[in-house]
Backbone as JSON, one array per atom type, in Angstrom:
{
  "sequence": "VPVEKTYHLCRRRRWVRTRKRNPDLRQQAAHQRMVRAAEEGWEYSRLFTTKFHLKQRTMDMVRRRRWHRKMVADNPDADAIFIIDPSSDTHESKEEKDSS",
  "N": [[77.12, 61.26, 137.81], [74.48, 61.52, 135.34], [72.96, 64.47, 134.55], [69.37, 66.49, 133.89], [69.85, 69.38, 132.25], [69.0, 72.39, 132.22], [69.27, 74.27, 130.5], [69.62, 75.67, 127.39], [71.42, 73.71, 125.33], [72.29, 73.97, 122.87], [74.62, 76.72, 121.0], [73.39, 79.95, 120.72], [73.8, 81.47, 117.4], [75.52, 84.21, 116.64], [75.26, 87.12, 115.07], [77.34, 89.14, 112.83], [78.62, 92.34, 112.51], [79.74, 94.4, 110.04], [81.78, 97.23, 110.72], [81.85, 100.53, 109.97], [84.22, 103.34, 110.25], [83.46, 106.68, 110.14], [85.13, 109.54, 109.58], [85.54, 112.34, 111.78], [85.98, 115.78, 111.77], [88.14, 116.32, 113.62], [89.36, 113.98, 113.69], [90.26, 114.03, 110.9], [91.9, 116.43, 110.77], [93.93, 115.73, 113.09], [95.14, 113.9, 111.13], [96.14, 114.97, 109.12], [98.02, 116.51, 110.7], [99.92, 114.58, 111.27], [100.62, 113.65, 108.73], [101.93, 116.02, 108.04], [103.78, 116.36, 109.8], [105.31, 114.04, 109.52], [106.29, 114.62, 106.88], [108.19, 116.73, 107.84], [110.04, 115.39, 109.18], [110.52, 113.66, 111.94], [111.52, 111.77, 114.43], [110.57, 109.07, 116.47], [110.05, 107.89, 120.27], [110.68, 105.64, 123.2], [111.54, 106.64, 125.29], [114.5, 109.02, 125.77], [116.83, 107.67, 125.6], [116.21, 105.35, 124.65], [115.89, 103.27, 121.42], [115.08, 105.35, 118.31], [112.41, 105.53, 116.07], [110.44, 105.94, 113.15], [107.63, 105.73, 112.59], [104.73, 107.18, 114.76], [104.18, 105.83, 118.27], [101.51, 104.48, 120.49], [102.74, 104.63, 122.88], [105.2, 106.44, 123.02], [106.86, 108.77, 124.0], [109.02, 110.86, 123.67], [110.31, 112.83, 121.17], [112.25, 113.97, 118.27], [114.15, 115.8, 115.95], [114.72, 114.62, 112.65], [117.63, 113.95, 110.97], [118.88, 113.08, 108.5], [120.19, 113.5, 105.48], [120.37, 113.74, 101.87], [122.86, 113.86, 99.64], [122.9, 115.49, 97.08], [123.65, 115.97, 93.15], [124.78, 119.23, 92.13], [125.57, 119.05, 89.44], [124.24, 117.06, 86.88], [125.21, 115.47, 85.35], [128.04, 115.23, 85.77], [130.83, 113.31, 86.82], [130.7, 110.64, 89.36], [133.08, 110.82, 90.49], [135.6, 112.1, 92.98], [138.12, 114.41, 92.06], [140.79, 115.03, 93.14], [143.12, 117.59, 93.25], [146.6, 118.01, 93.48], [147.92, 120.54, 93.31], [146.45, 122.26, 94.37], [146.33, 122.35, 96.4], [147.05, 124.2, 99.58], [148.32, 123.86, 101.72], [150.28, 121.74, 101.53], [151.99, 123.2, 99.43], [152.94, 125.32, 101.01], [154.52, 123.65, 102.6], [156.58, 122.77, 100.92], [157.96, 125.03, 100.41], [158.9, 126.08, 102.69], [160.55, 124.16, 103.2], [162.71, 124.54, 101.32]],
  "CA": [[75.82, 61.33, 137.71], [73.82, 62.25, 134.28], [71.46, 65.29, 135.34], [69.19, 66.97, 133.0], [70.28, 70.25, 132.06], [67.71, 72.97, 132.23], [69.27, 75.6, 129.7], [69.95, 75.51, 126.19], [72.49, 72.87, 124.76], [73.25, 74.63, 121.65], [75.1, 77.97, 121.19], [73.11, 80.72, 119.56], [74.73, 82.14, 116.24], [75.68, 85.85, 117.05], [75.38, 88.36, 113.83], [78.79, 90.31, 112.73], [78.26, 93.53, 111.71], [81.54, 94.94, 109.85], [81.63, 98.89, 111.25], [82.91, 101.6, 109.29], [84.31, 104.83, 111.2], [83.26, 108.19, 109.45], [86.5, 110.31, 110.33], [85.14, 113.66, 111.61], [86.78, 117.02, 111.28], [89.16, 116.61, 114.52], [90.38, 112.66, 113.09], [91.09, 114.31, 109.66], [92.93, 117.44, 111.47], [94.86, 114.85, 113.2], [96.03, 112.8, 110.3], [96.96, 115.94, 108.43], [99.05, 117.13, 111.01], [100.75, 113.71, 111.33], [101.23, 113.68, 107.72], [102.72, 117.05, 107.9], [105.22, 115.8, 111.17], [105.97, 112.92, 108.84], [107.31, 115.16, 105.82], [109.04, 117.55, 108.21], [111.29, 114.47, 109.05], [110.74, 113.67, 113.2], [111.3, 110.45, 114.96], [109.96, 109.02, 118.31], [110.96, 106.7, 120.88], [109.68, 105.83, 124.63], [112.45, 107.56, 126.05], [115.54, 109.28, 125.3], [118.05, 106.65, 126.03], [116.2, 104.41, 123.84], [116.16, 103.39, 119.96], [114.08, 106.27, 117.86], [111.82, 105.11, 114.99], [109.78, 107.28, 112.0], [106.34, 105.67, 112.88], [104.61, 107.03, 116.32], [103.6, 104.6, 118.25], [100.82, 105.28, 121.53], [103.33, 104.63, 123.93], [106.01, 107.37, 122.53], [107.07, 110.01, 124.86], [109.75, 111.88, 123.03], [110.23, 113.42, 119.77], [113.37, 114.7, 117.92], [114.4, 115.96, 114.56], [115.55, 113.74, 111.93], [118.6, 114.89, 110.22], [119.07, 112.39, 107.3], [120.15, 114.24, 104.11], [121.04, 113.35, 100.63], [123.62, 114.01, 98.7], [122.39, 115.92, 95.58], [124.8, 116.78, 92.53], [124.91, 120.19, 91.48], [125.44, 119.05, 87.91], [123.94, 115.35, 87.0], [125.77, 115.04, 83.98], [129.31, 114.96, 86.33], [130.93, 111.85, 87.38], [130.66, 110.66, 90.67], [134.3, 110.24, 91.22], [135.82, 113.18, 93.55], [139.45, 114.54, 91.84], [141.69, 115.77, 93.69], [144.41, 118.09, 92.23], [147.21, 118.08, 94.5], [148.5, 121.29, 93.31], [145.67, 123.17, 95.01], [146.37, 121.99, 98.4], [147.67, 125.38, 99.8], [149.06, 123.4, 102.69], [151.24, 121.2, 101.05], [152.5, 124.04, 98.91], [153.49, 126.06, 101.69], [155.5, 123.15, 103.06], [157.56, 122.65, 100.41], [158.53, 126.29, 99.83], [159.78, 126.2, 103.71], [161.78, 123.28, 103.08], [163.57, 125.07, 100.16]],
  "C": [[75.27, 62.1, 136.48], [72.78, 63.15, 135.03], [71.26, 65.79, 134.13], [69.18, 68.18, 133.0], [68.93, 71.25, 131.55], [67.87, 74.36, 131.2], [69.87, 74.85, 128.29], [71.08, 74.49, 125.73], [73.08, 73.62, 123.25], [73.49, 76.11, 121.72], [74.29, 78.87, 120.05], [74.22, 81.72, 118.74], [74.76, 83.74, 116.52], [75.92, 86.58, 115.64], [76.76, 89.31, 114.09], [78.31, 91.06, 112.03], [79.53, 93.95, 111.33], [80.96, 96.69, 110.17], [82.47, 99.51, 110.46], [82.95, 102.76, 109.8], [84.11, 105.63, 110.06], [84.3, 108.94, 109.94], [85.41, 111.54, 110.17], [86.22, 114.64, 111.46], [87.96, 116.96, 111.98], [90.2, 115.01, 113.83], [91.09, 113.4, 111.74], [92.31, 115.55, 110.1], [94.19, 116.82, 112.07], [95.98, 114.1, 112.67], [96.4, 113.46, 109.78], [98.07, 116.3, 108.79], [100.26, 115.85, 111.38], [101.52, 113.66, 109.84], [102.04, 114.82, 107.36], [103.91, 116.96, 109.11], [106.06, 114.86, 110.23], [106.87, 113.37, 107.73], [108.36, 116.07, 106.42], [110.39, 116.55, 108.92], [111.36, 114.21, 110.91], [110.87, 111.73, 113.5], [111.01, 110.43, 116.35], [110.31, 107.86, 118.91], [110.12, 107.24, 122.44], [110.33, 106.96, 125.45], [113.84, 108.04, 125.15], [116.78, 108.56, 124.91], [117.84, 105.3, 125.06], [116.13, 104.35, 122.27], [114.78, 104.26, 119.39], [113.48, 105.25, 116.49], [110.99, 106.25, 114.47], [108.31, 106.96, 112.39], [105.75, 106.18, 114.72], [103.5, 106.33, 116.52], [102.52, 105.27, 119.75], [101.83, 105.33, 122.91], [104.55, 105.57, 124.14], [105.56, 108.66, 123.59], [108.15, 111.19, 124.09], [109.9, 111.79, 121.43], [111.37, 114.32, 119.42], [113.18, 114.75, 116.45], [115.01, 115.15, 113.92], [116.28, 114.18, 110.61], [119.48, 113.98, 109.19], [119.0, 113.19, 106.14], [120.33, 113.51, 103.04], [121.81, 114.15, 100.17], [123.38, 114.63, 97.55], [123.56, 116.76, 94.65], [124.51, 117.91, 91.75], [124.85, 119.9, 89.48], [125.25, 117.18, 87.91], [124.77, 114.72, 86.15], [127.48, 114.56, 84.6], [129.32, 113.73, 86.47], [130.69, 112.05, 88.86], [131.72, 110.31, 91.48], [134.98, 112.23, 91.87], [137.39, 113.16, 93.06], [139.75, 115.27, 92.63], [142.94, 116.33, 93.32], [145.35, 118.41, 93.16], [148.43, 119.49, 94.63], [147.86, 122.83, 93.67], [145.78, 122.88, 96.14], [147.2, 123.03, 99.04], [148.76, 124.88, 101.01], [150.41, 122.93, 102.67], [152.29, 122.04, 100.14], [153.74, 124.84, 99.62], [154.88, 125.46, 102.55], [156.82, 122.72, 102.37], [158.22, 123.9, 100.15], [159.5, 126.79, 101.05], [160.78, 125.58, 103.69], [162.73, 123.51, 101.86], [164.71, 125.91, 100.39]]
}
C-alpha cells in the first residue's frame, strides 16, 4: 500500500573536511623515541612464542634486541675468498709429529 512519506526523500549532502594533525611535543618526543629504538635494533612481538617483526604494532607486548650484524672487511681491496694455509694448522702438524 503506497503511503505518502512525511520525511525528505533526498539525502542531504555532507561536507567533508580534511583534517591535519598538528604534532605536539609529546607526539614529537614519542616519534623520536621510536626512531632511536629502531636505530638501536629492536624486534617486537605479541608473545615470546610468536614471530618477531621490526615495526611496533598496537598489540605488541614483547620487545627483544635484534642481533643481525654485517661482516665488514678490514681491507676493502682484499679478495673475498678465504685462503687457508695447511702449514699453519697446529693440530695437524702435531699429529704428523706423533706418527713419525
